[in-house]
N, C-alpha and C positions, 0 to 999 in steps of 0.2 A: 327520761328514758327508763325503761324497765331494766332491772338488774336481776339476772339469774346466775347464782353462784358468783364467780369472779368475772363473768363475761357480761359486757354491756350490750344490750340489743340495739343495734343501729338500724335506722330506717333508711334503706337505700332506694326505696321505691320512688321517692320524690326526686332524687338525684338523677336517676336514669330514665324516668318516665318522660314521655313527650307531653307537650302542653295540650295536644289534641285529645279530646274525649272520644271514647269508642261509642258509636251509635248503634241502634238496633239494625240499621241497614248494613253496617259492617259485619255484624254478627250473622245476619242472614246470608250475606255474600260468602262468608267463610264456610258456613254450613252447606251452601249450594255447591261450592267448589269441592267440598269433602264428599258430598253425595255423588257428584259427577265422577270423581276419582274412583269411588267404590263401584259405581256402575260399570266403568271401564274394566276394572279388575274382574268383576263378575262375568263380563262378556269374554274376557281372555280365558277365564277358567272354564266357561261353557265350551268355547272353541277347543280348548285342550282336551276336555272330556269327550267331545265328539270325535276328535282325531284318534284318541286312545280307543274308543269304542269301535271305530272303523278298522283300526289296526288289529284289534282283538278278533273281530268278526272274520277278517280276511285270513288271519293266522289259523283260526279254528277250522275254516273251510279248507284251507290248504292242508292242514293236518288230517282232516277227514279223508280228503282225496288221496293223500299219501298212504294212509292206512288201507284204503280200499285197493289201491294199486298194488301194494306189497302183499296183500293177502290173496291176490288173484281174484277178487270179487267183482271186477269190472264186467266179467262175463260177456253178455251179449251187447253191452254198450260199446260202441265203436270208438267213441272219442271221450276226452276228459269233460267236454261240455255236457255230454249226455249223462256222464256219471255225476257231475255236479248238480244236474237237474234233479237227481234222486236224493241228494243230501239235504236233509232238513236242518236248518240252523235258525233257531228262533232269536230274533233280534229285539 
């Protein structure tokens, strides 16, 4: 055993390791599982981003309509739907 200072290096790897050797198939399975987990997380993030974008778009449209109504600029438009048709929101 190697000795560093007053501490003896002990090799615990043989005591706690299993007798089964890790194969390349096990390595591939582990990485496949990791990739699948990452793909699921990316899908969740994409869904969250889409929901946030939808909420943001609806909020900005509602804000535009609110401003138009409070400034009295609905004018000849009889309904909110007609007013919203004139609001340009780039998505």
